[in-house]
N, CA, C and O atoms as a GROMACS GRO file, in nm:
protein
  456
    1MET      N    1  -0.207  -1.623  -1.051
    1MET     CA    2  -0.200  -1.560  -0.921
    1MET      C    3  -0.206  -1.408  -0.943
    1MET      O    4  -0.137  -1.353  -1.029
    2GLU      N    5  -0.288  -1.344  -0.863
    2GLU     CA    6  -0.302  -1.199  -0.872
    2GLU      C    7  -0.173  -1.130  -0.830
    2GLU      O    8  -0.107  -1.171  -0.735
    3LYS      N    9  -0.138  -1.024  -0.903
    3LYS     CA   10  -0.019  -0.945  -0.873
    3LYS      C   11  -0.064  -0.813  -0.811
    3LYS      O   12  -0.153  -0.746  -0.863
    4VAL      N   13  -0.002  -0.777  -0.699
    4VAL     CA   14  -0.044  -0.658  -0.626
    4VAL      C   15   0.075  -0.571  -0.590
    4VAL      O   16   0.188  -0.617  -0.581
    5ALA      N   17   0.045  -0.443  -0.570
    5ALA     CA   18   0.140  -0.348  -0.513
    5ALA      C   19   0.081  -0.301  -0.381
    5ALA      O   20  -0.040  -0.285  -0.367
    6ILE      N   21   0.168  -0.278  -0.285
    6ILE     CA   22   0.127  -0.231  -0.153
    6ILE      C   23   0.194  -0.098  -0.126
    6ILE      O   24   0.314  -0.081  -0.148
    7VAL      N   25   0.114  -0.002  -0.077
    7VAL     CA   26   0.166   0.129  -0.038
    7VAL      C   27   0.155   0.138   0.113
    7VAL      O   28   0.046   0.128   0.169
    8GLY      N   29   0.269   0.158   0.179
    8GLY     CA   30   0.272   0.172   0.323
    8GLY      C   31   0.303   0.314   0.366
    8GLY      O   32   0.360   0.391   0.289
    9CYS      N   33   0.265   0.349   0.485
    9CYS     CA   34   0.296   0.479   0.544
    9CYS      C   35   0.441   0.474   0.593
    9CYS      O   36   0.473   0.398   0.685
   10GLY      N   37   0.527   0.554   0.532
   10GLY     CA   38   0.667   0.554   0.570
   10GLY      C   39   0.690   0.589   0.716
   10GLY      O   40   0.776   0.530   0.781
   11ALA      N   41   0.613   0.684   0.768
   11ALA     CA   42   0.630   0.724   0.908
   11ALA      C   43   0.597   0.607   1.001
   11ALA      O   44   0.669   0.584   1.098
   12TYR      N   45   0.491   0.535   0.973
   12TYR     CA   46   0.454   0.421   1.057
   12TYR      C   47   0.555   0.308   1.042
   12TYR      O   48   0.596   0.248   1.142
   13MET      N   49   0.594   0.280   0.920
   13MET     CA   50   0.685   0.168   0.896
   13MET      C   51   0.824   0.195   0.955
   13MET      O   52   0.886   0.104   1.010
   14ASP      N   53   0.872   0.317   0.946
   14ASP     CA   54   1.006   0.349   0.994
   14ASP      C   55   1.011   0.377   1.143
   14ASP      O   56   1.113   0.352   1.208
   15SER      N   57   0.903   0.430   1.198
   15SER     CA   58   0.906   0.475   1.337
   15SER      C   59   0.834   0.382   1.434
   15SER      O   60   0.840   0.404   1.555
   16GLY      N   61   0.766   0.280   1.384
   16GLY     CA   62   0.700   0.185   1.471
   16GLY      C   63   0.572   0.236   1.535
   16GLY      O   64   0.531   0.183   1.639
   17TYR      N   65   0.508   0.337   1.476
   17TYR     CA   66   0.383   0.388   1.531
   17TYR      C   67   0.271   0.288   1.511
   17TYR      O   68   0.180   0.310   1.431
   18GLY      N   69   0.275   0.178   1.582
   18GLY     CA   70   0.169   0.078   1.571
   18GLY      C   71   0.191  -0.020   1.458
   18GLY      O   72   0.108  -0.109   1.439
   19CYS      N   73   0.300  -0.005   1.382
   19CYS     CA   74   0.330  -0.099   1.274
   19CYS      C   75   0.470  -0.155   1.298
   19CYS      O   76   0.568  -0.081   1.302
   20ALA      N   77   0.475  -0.283   1.313
   20ALA     CA   78   0.606  -0.345   1.336
   20ALA      C   79   0.686  -0.358   1.208
   20ALA      O   80   0.799  -0.408   1.210
   21GLY      N   81   0.632  -0.316   1.099
   21GLY     CA   82   0.699  -0.326   0.970
   21GLY      C   83   0.608  -0.391   0.868
   21GLY      O   84   0.497  -0.434   0.899
   22GLU      N   85   0.657  -0.398   0.746
   22GLU     CA   86   0.575  -0.446   0.636
   22GLU      C   87   0.548  -0.596   0.640
   22GLU      O   88   0.472  -0.646   0.557
   23TRP      N   89   0.608  -0.669   0.731
   23TRP     CA   90   0.589  -0.814   0.733
   23TRP      C   91   0.444  -0.855   0.746
   23TRP      O   92   0.404  -0.958   0.691
   24ARG      N   93   0.362  -0.777   0.816
   24ARG     CA   94   0.221  -0.815   0.831
   24ARG      C   95   0.147  -0.803   0.699
   24ARG      O   96   0.065  -0.889   0.667
   25CYS      N   97   0.176  -0.699   0.622
   25CYS     CA   98   0.114  -0.685   0.489
   25CYS      C   99   0.159  -0.800   0.398
   25CYS      O  100   0.078  -0.859   0.326
   26LEU      N  101   0.288  -0.830   0.401
   26LEU     CA  102   0.341  -0.937   0.316
   26LEU      C  103   0.284  -1.072   0.355
   26LEU      O  104   0.254  -1.154   0.269
   27LYS      N  105   0.270  -1.096   0.486
   27LYS     CA  106   0.211  -1.222   0.533
   27LYS      C  107   0.067  -1.235   0.485
   27LYS      O  108   0.027  -1.340   0.434
   28ALA      N  109  -0.012  -1.129   0.502
   28ALA     CA  110  -0.152  -1.133   0.460
   28ALA      C  111  -0.163  -1.160   0.310
   28ALA      O  112  -0.248  -1.237   0.267
   29ALA      N  113  -0.077  -1.095   0.231
   29ALA     CA  114  -0.080  -1.117   0.085
   29ALA      C  115  -0.041  -1.261   0.052
   29ALA      O  116  -0.106  -1.324  -0.032
   30ALA      N  117   0.062  -1.312   0.116
   30ALA     CA  118   0.109  -1.448   0.086
   30ALA      C  119   0.006  -1.554   0.122
   30ALA      O  120  -0.006  -1.656   0.054
   31LEU      N  121  -0.068  -1.530   0.230
   31LEU     CA  122  -0.165  -1.629   0.278
   31LEU      C  123  -0.307  -1.604   0.229
   31LEU      O  124  -0.395  -1.688   0.249
   32GLY      N  125  -0.331  -1.490   0.166
   32GLY     CA  126  -0.466  -1.457   0.121
   32GLY      C  127  -0.557  -1.423   0.237
   32GLY      O  128  -0.675  -1.457   0.236
   33GLU      N  129  -0.502  -1.356   0.338
   33GLU     CA  130  -0.579  -1.318   0.456
   33GLU      C  131  -0.612  -1.169   0.452
   33GLU      O  132  -0.566  -1.097   0.364
   34GLY      N  133  -0.692  -1.124   0.548
   34GLY     CA  134  -0.727  -0.983   0.556
   34GLY      C  135  -0.804  -0.939   0.433
   34GLY      O  136  -0.904  -1.002   0.396
   35SER      N  137  -0.760  -0.834   0.369
   35SER     CA  138  -0.828  -0.779   0.251
   35SER      C  139  -0.797  -0.855   0.123
   35SER      O  140  -0.860  -0.831   0.020
   36PHE      N  141  -0.702  -0.947   0.128
   36PHE     CA  142  -0.665  -1.024   0.009
   36PHE      C  143  -0.758  -1.144  -0.005
   36PHE      O  144  -0.774  -1.222   0.090
   37GLU      N  145  -0.818  -1.159  -0.121
   37GLU     CA  146  -0.915  -1.266  -0.143
   37GLU      C  147  -0.850  -1.403  -0.159
   37GLU      O  148  -0.913  -1.506  -0.136
   38ALA      N  149  -0.724  -1.404  -0.198
   38ALA     CA  150  -0.648  -1.528  -0.220
   38ALA      C  151  -0.500  -1.492  -0.210
   38ALA      O  152  -0.465  -1.374  -0.213
   39PRO      N  153  -0.413  -1.591  -0.197
   39PRO     CA  154  -0.271  -1.560  -0.196
   39PRO      C  155  -0.233  -1.480  -0.321
   39PRO      O  156  -0.281  -1.507  -0.431
   40CYS      N  157  -0.146  -1.380  -0.301
   40CYS     CA  158  -0.106  -1.288  -0.408
   40CYS      C  159   0.045  -1.281  -0.420
   40CYS      O  160   0.118  -1.313  -0.326
   41GLN      N  161   0.089  -1.237  -0.535
   41GLN     CA  162   0.229  -1.207  -0.556
   41GLN      C  163   0.247  -1.057  -0.542
   41GLN      O  164   0.186  -0.981  -0.616
   42VAL      N  165   0.330  -1.014  -0.447
   42VAL     CA  166   0.357  -0.872  -0.427
   42VAL      C  167   0.470  -0.833  -0.522
   42VAL      O  168   0.582  -0.883  -0.511
   43ILE      N  169   0.438  -0.744  -0.616
   43ILE     CA  170   0.539  -0.703  -0.714
   43ILE      C  171   0.602  -0.569  -0.679
   43ILE      O  172   0.704  -0.531  -0.738
   44ALA      N  173   0.543  -0.496  -0.584
   44ALA     CA  174   0.601  -0.369  -0.540
   44ALA      C  175   0.554  -0.338  -0.399
   44ALA      O  176   0.438  -0.361  -0.364
   45LEU      N  177   0.645  -0.286  -0.319
   45LEU     CA  178   0.612  -0.236  -0.185
   45LEU      C  179   0.670  -0.095  -0.180
   45LEU      O  180   0.792  -0.077  -0.173
   46VAL      N  181   0.582   0.004  -0.183
   46VAL     CA  182   0.622   0.143  -0.194
   46VAL      C  183   0.584   0.215  -0.066
   46VAL      O  184   0.472   0.201  -0.016
   47LYS      N  185   0.678   0.293  -0.012
   47LYS     CA  186   0.649   0.374   0.106
   47LYS      C  187   0.603   0.512   0.062
   47LYS      O  188   0.662   0.573  -0.027
   48CYS      N  189   0.498   0.559   0.125
   48CYS     CA  190   0.458   0.698   0.108
   48CYS      C  191   0.541   0.778   0.208
   48CYS      O  192   0.530   0.758   0.329
   49GLU      N  193   0.622   0.868   0.158
   49GLU     CA  194   0.707   0.950   0.244
   49GLU      C  195   0.645   1.088   0.258
   49GLU      O  196   0.602   1.148   0.160
   50CYS      N  197   0.641   1.139   0.379
   50CYS     CA  198   0.582   1.269   0.407
   50CYS      C  199   0.649   1.376   0.321
   50CYS      O  200   0.772   1.376   0.309
   51PRO      N  201   0.573   1.464   0.261
   51PRO     CA  202   0.428   1.483   0.268
   51PRO      C  203   0.350   1.409   0.158
   51PRO      O  204   0.235   1.445   0.133
   52GLY      N  205   0.408   1.309   0.094
   52GLY     CA  206   0.336   1.228  -0.003
   52GLY      C  207   0.350   1.272  -0.148
   52GLY      O  208   0.291   1.210  -0.236
   53ARG      N  209   0.426   1.376  -0.173
   53ARG     CA  210   0.438   1.429  -0.310
   53ARG      C  211   0.499   1.330  -0.408
   53ARG      O  212   0.468   1.335  -0.527
   54SER      N  213   0.585   1.241  -0.360
   54SER     CA  214   0.657   1.153  -0.452
   54SER      C  215   0.587   1.019  -0.475
   54SER      O  216   0.636   0.937  -0.552
   55LEU      N  217   0.475   0.995  -0.410
   55LEU     CA  218   0.412   0.863  -0.418
   55LEU      C  219   0.374   0.825  -0.561
   55LEU      O  220   0.399   0.713  -0.603
   56MET      N  221   0.314   0.915  -0.635
   56MET     CA  222   0.270   0.881  -0.770
   56MET      C  223   0.389   0.843  -0.859
   56MET      O  224   0.384   0.742  -0.930
   57SER      N  225   0.495   0.923  -0.854
   57SER     CA  226   0.611   0.891  -0.937
   57SER      C  227   0.681   0.765  -0.888
   57SER      O  228   0.729   0.686  -0.969
   58ASN      N  229   0.687   0.745  -0.755
   58ASN     CA  230   0.750   0.623  -0.702
   58ASN      C  231   0.672   0.498  -0.741
   58ASN      O  232   0.732   0.395  -0.769
   59MET      N  233   0.540   0.506  -0.745
   59MET     CA  234   0.459   0.391  -0.788
   59MET      C  235   0.487   0.363  -0.935
   59MET      O  236   0.500   0.248  -0.975
   60GLY      N  237   0.495   0.469  -1.017
   60GLY     CA  238   0.526   0.451  -1.158
   60GLY      C  239   0.661   0.387  -1.180
   60GLY      O  240   0.674   0.298  -1.265
   61VAL      N  241   0.760   0.430  -1.105
   61VAL     CA  242   0.894   0.373  -1.116
   61VAL      C  243   0.893   0.226  -1.072
   61VAL      O  244   0.955   0.142  -1.137
   62ALA      N  245   0.823   0.196  -0.963
   62ALA     CA  246   0.817   0.058  -0.915
   62ALA      C  247   0.756  -0.034  -1.021
   62ALA      O  248   0.806  -0.145  -1.043
   63MET      N  249   0.650   0.010  -1.085
   63MET     CA  250   0.586  -0.072  -1.189
   63MET      C  251   0.678  -0.084  -1.311
   63MET      O  252   0.687  -0.191  -1.372
   64LYS      N  253   0.744   0.024  -1.345
   64LYS     CA  254   0.834   0.021  -1.461
   64LYS      C  255   0.953  -0.071  -1.434
   64LYS      O  256   0.991  -0.150  -1.521
   65MET      N  257   1.012  -0.062  -1.316
   65MET     CA  258   1.129  -0.142  -1.285
   65MET      C  259   1.096  -0.290  -1.273
   65MET      O  260   1.176  -0.375  -1.313
   66SER      N  261   0.979  -0.322  -1.218
   66SER     CA  262   0.941  -0.463  -1.206
   66SER      C  263   0.894  -0.519  -1.340
   66SER      O  264   0.891  -0.640  -1.359
   67GLN      N  265   0.856  -0.429  -1.432
   67GLN     CA  266   0.803  -0.465  -1.563
   67GLN      C  267   0.675  -0.550  -1.551
   67GLN      O  268   0.642  -0.628  -1.640
   68ILE      N  269   0.606  -0.530  -1.438
   68ILE     CA  270   0.480  -0.601  -1.415
   68ILE      C  271   0.378  -0.499  -1.366
   68ILE      O  272   0.404  -0.427  -1.269
   69LYS      N  273   0.265  -0.493  -1.432
   69LYS     CA  274   0.157  -0.405  -1.386
   69LYS      C  275   0.073  -0.482  -1.285
   69LYS      O  276   0.025  -0.591  -1.314
   70PRO      N  277   0.054  -0.425  -1.164
   70PRO     CA  278  -0.027  -0.495  -1.065
   70PRO      C  279  -0.175  -0.499  -1.104
   70PRO      O  280  -0.224  -0.410  -1.173
   71ASP      N  281  -0.243  -0.602  -1.058
   71ASP     CA  282  -0.387  -0.612  -1.080
   71ASP      C  283  -0.461  -0.518  -0.986
   71ASP      O  284  -0.567  -0.465  -1.020
   72LYS      N  285  -0.406  -0.500  -0.866
   72LYS     CA  286  -0.464  -0.410  -0.765
   72LYS      C  287  -0.353  -0.344  -0.687
   72LYS      O  288  -0.241  -0.395  -0.679
   73ILE      N  289  -0.385  -0.229  -0.629
   73ILE     CA  290  -0.296  -0.161  -0.537
   73ILE      C  291  -0.365  -0.158  -0.401
   73ILE      O  292  -0.483  -0.124  -0.392
   74TYR      N  293  -0.292  -0.193  -0.298
   74TYR     CA  294  -0.346  -0.192  -0.162
   74TYR      C  295  -0.279  -0.082  -0.082
   74TYR      O  296  -0.156  -0.073  -0.079
   75LEU      N  297  -0.359   0.002  -0.015
   75LEU     CA  298  -0.303   0.092   0.085
   75LEU      C  299  -0.293   0.011   0.213
   75LEU      O  300  -0.393  -0.044   0.260
   76SER      N  301  -0.175   0.002   0.269
   76SER     CA  302  -0.154  -0.079   0.389
   76SER      C  303  -0.248  -0.036   0.500
   76SER      O  304  -0.299   0.076   0.500
   77SER      N  305  -0.270  -0.125   0.593
   77SER     CA  306  -0.357  -0.093   0.707
   77SER      C  307  -0.302   0.027   0.785
   77SER      O  308  -0.380   0.109   0.834
   78CYS      N  309  -0.168   0.037   0.797
   78CYS     CA  310  -0.111   0.151   0.870
   78CYS      C  311  -0.132   0.282   0.794
   78CYS      O  312  -0.135   0.389   0.854
   79PHE      N  313  -0.147   0.274   0.664
   79PHE     CA  314  -0.174   0.394   0.583
   79PHE      C  315  -0.322   0.427   0.588
   79PHE      O  316  -0.360   0.542   0.613
   80ALA      N  317  -0.406   0.329   0.563
   80ALA     CA  318  -0.550   0.350   0.552
   80ALA      C  319  -0.617   0.380   0.686
   80ALA      O  320  -0.718   0.452   0.691
   81ASN      N  321  -0.563   0.325   0.794
   81ASN     CA  322  -0.629   0.336   0.925
   81ASN      C  323  -0.542   0.404   1.030
   81ASN      O  324  -0.562   0.381   1.149
   82ALA      N  325  -0.448   0.486   0.990
   82ALA     CA  326  -0.353   0.547   1.083
   82ALA      C  327  -0.422   0.628   1.192
   82ALA      O  328  -0.516   0.703   1.167
   83LYS      N  329  -0.374   0.610   1.313
   83LYS     CA  330  -0.420   0.687   1.429
   83LYS      C  331  -0.296   0.734   1.502
   83LYS      O  332  -0.229   0.650   1.562
   84PRO      N  333  -0.259   0.859   1.502
   84PRO     CA  334  -0.328   0.969   1.436
   84PRO      C  335  -0.316   0.959   1.285
   84PRO      O  336  -0.223   0.898   1.232
   85GLY      N  337  -0.410   1.021   1.219
   85GLY     CA  338  -0.413   1.017   1.073
   85GLY      C  339  -0.304   1.101   1.010
   85GLY      O  340  -0.236   1.178   1.077
   86CYS      N  341  -0.290   1.085   0.882
   86CYS     CA  342  -0.191   1.160   0.805
   86CYS      C  343  -0.225   1.309   0.809
   86CYS      O  344  -0.338   1.347   0.780
   87PRO      N  345  -0.128   1.393   0.844
   87PRO     CA  346  -0.155   1.537   0.848
   87PRO      C  347  -0.154   1.601   0.709
   87PRO      O  348  -0.189   1.719   0.696
   88TYR      N  349  -0.116   1.527   0.605
   88TYR     CA  350  -0.101   1.584   0.472
   88TYR      C  351  -0.214   1.550   0.376
   88TYR      O  352  -0.251   1.633   0.293
   89THR      N  353  -0.268   1.432   0.386
   89THR     CA  354  -0.374   1.392   0.294
   89THR      C  355  -0.462   1.284   0.356
   89THR      O  356  -0.418   1.209   0.442
   90ASP      N  357  -0.583   1.278   0.311
   90ASP     CA  358  -0.674   1.173   0.354
   90ASP      C  359  -0.644   1.048   0.271
   90ASP      O  360  -0.629   1.058   0.150
   91PRO      N  361  -0.635   0.931   0.334
   91PRO     CA  362  -0.606   0.809   0.258
   91PRO      C  363  -0.703   0.784   0.143
   91PRO      O  364  -0.663   0.732   0.038
   92LYS      N  365  -0.831   0.820   0.160
   92LYS     CA  366  -0.928   0.801   0.052
   92LYS      C  367  -0.895   0.890  -0.068
   92LYS      O  368  -0.912   0.850  -0.182
   93ASP      N  369  -0.847   1.012  -0.040
   93ASP     CA  370  -0.806   1.101  -0.148
   93ASP      C  371  -0.684   1.045  -0.220
   93ASP      O  372  -0.675   1.051  -0.342
   94MET      N  373  -0.589   0.990  -0.143
   94MET     CA  374  -0.470   0.931  -0.202
   94MET      C  375  -0.508   0.810  -0.289
   94MET      O  376  -0.452   0.790  -0.396
   95ALA      N  377  -0.604   0.731  -0.242
   95ALA     CA  378  -0.650   0.616  -0.320
   95ALA      C  379  -0.710   0.662  -0.453
   95ALA      O  380  -0.682   0.603  -0.557
   96LYS      N  381  -0.790   0.766  -0.449
   96LYS     CA  382  -0.850   0.820  -0.573
   96LYS      C  383  -0.743   0.870  -0.668
   96LYS      O  384  -0.751   0.848  -0.789
   97MET      N  385  -0.642   0.938  -0.614
   97MET     CA  386  -0.533   0.988  -0.699
   97MET      C  387  -0.457   0.872  -0.763
   97MET      O  388  -0.425   0.877  -0.882
   98LEU      N  389  -0.429   0.768  -0.685
   98LEU     CA  390  -0.360   0.651  -0.740
   98LEU      C  391  -0.443   0.585  -0.849
   98LEU      O  392  -0.390   0.548  -0.954
   99GLU      N  393  -0.573   0.568  -0.824
   99GLU     CA  394  -0.660   0.507  -0.925
   99GLU      C  395  -0.663   0.591  -1.053
   99GLU      O  396  -0.654   0.537  -1.163
  100ASN      N  397  -0.675   0.722  -1.038
  100ASN     CA  398  -0.680   0.810  -1.156
  100ASN      C  399  -0.548   0.807  -1.233
  100ASN      O  400  -0.549   0.808  -1.356
  101LYS      N  401  -0.437   0.802  -1.163
  101LYS     CA  402  -0.305   0.806  -1.227
  101LYS      C  403  -0.271   0.672  -1.295
  101LYS      O  404  -0.215   0.670  -1.404
  102THR      N  405  -0.305   0.561  -1.229
  102THR     CA  406  -0.263   0.429  -1.278
  102THR      C  407  -0.372   0.352  -1.352
  102THR      O  408  -0.342   0.264  -1.432
  103GLY      N  409  -0.498   0.385  -1.324
  103GLY     CA  410  -0.608   0.308  -1.380
  103GLY      C  411  -0.628   0.174  -1.310
  103GLY      O  412  -0.698   0.087  -1.362
  104ILE      N  413  -0.566   0.158  -1.194
  104ILE     CA  414  -0.571   0.032  -1.118
  104ILE      C  415  -0.656   0.052  -0.992
  104ILE      O  416  -0.643   0.154  -0.924
  105LYS      N  417  -0.740  -0.044  -0.963
  105LYS     CA  418  -0.825  -0.037  -0.843
  105LYS      C  419  -0.739  -0.035  -0.717
  105LYS      O  420  -0.642  -0.111  -0.705
  106VAL      N  421  -0.775   0.053  -0.623
  106VAL     CA  422  -0.704   0.064  -0.496
  106VAL      C  423  -0.794   0.014  -0.385
  106VAL      O  424  -0.910   0.054  -0.374
  107ILE      N  425  -0.739  -0.073  -0.302
  107ILE     CA  426  -0.810  -0.132  -0.188
  107ILE      C  427  -0.758  -0.067  -0.061
  107ILE      O  428  -0.638  -0.051  -0.043
  108MET      N  429  -0.850  -0.029   0.028
  108MET     CA  430  -0.813   0.033   0.155
  108MET      C  431  -0.786  -0.073   0.261
  108MET      O  432  -0.877  -0.144   0.303
  109GLY      N  433  -0.663  -0.085   0.305
  109GLY     CA  434  -0.625  -0.177   0.410
  109GLY      C  435  -0.577  -0.311   0.356
  109GLY      O  436  -0.616  -0.354   0.247
  110THR      N  437  -0.492  -0.376   0.435
  110THR     CA  438  -0.434  -0.504   0.394
  110THR      C  439  -0.467  -0.617   0.490
  110THR      O  440  -0.488  -0.730   0.446
  111HIS      N  441  -0.471  -0.589   0.618
  111HIS     CA  442  -0.489  -0.695   0.717
  111HIS      C  443  -0.556  -0.640   0.841
  111HIS      O  444  -0.573  -0.518   0.856
  112ASP      N  445  -0.595  -0.730   0.930
  112ASP     CA  446  -0.652  -0.687   1.059
  112ASP      C  447  -0.575  -0.750   1.175
  112ASP      O  448  -0.629  -0.766   1.284
  113TYR      N  449  -0.450  -0.785   1.150
  113TYR     CA  450  -0.366  -0.839   1.256
  113TYR      C  451  -0.346  -0.733   1.364
  113TYR      O  452  -0.345  -0.613   1.335
  114GLU      N  453  -0.331  -0.778   1.487
  114GLU     CA  454  -0.303  -0.683   1.596
  114GLU      C  455  -0.158  -0.684   1.629
  114GLU      O  456  -0.115  -0.610   1.719
   0.00000   0.00000   0.00000
């Protein structure tokens, strides 16, 4: 079973800006729906906290603490498709930074649930 990490937008997850919480990402991963090709094991769920400076180190800590390297990293749908968008960074730029730092492929979006 593929092991994945999910990065969510902390502002959306905590404030309800169109995201009822991480349950939709977890559901999509468990069922292999949305951007997930098959059911996956989520080994880390990391929030990007404004302005995003701590995301790289938080992802590193999550992987170290779980002692499992994910096969892929997913930017949650609320992170990748935020409306309004992130005022600090473009999600595509954040994906590139994560890929460069971890060497792990980053997928934009997790689900298309409404």
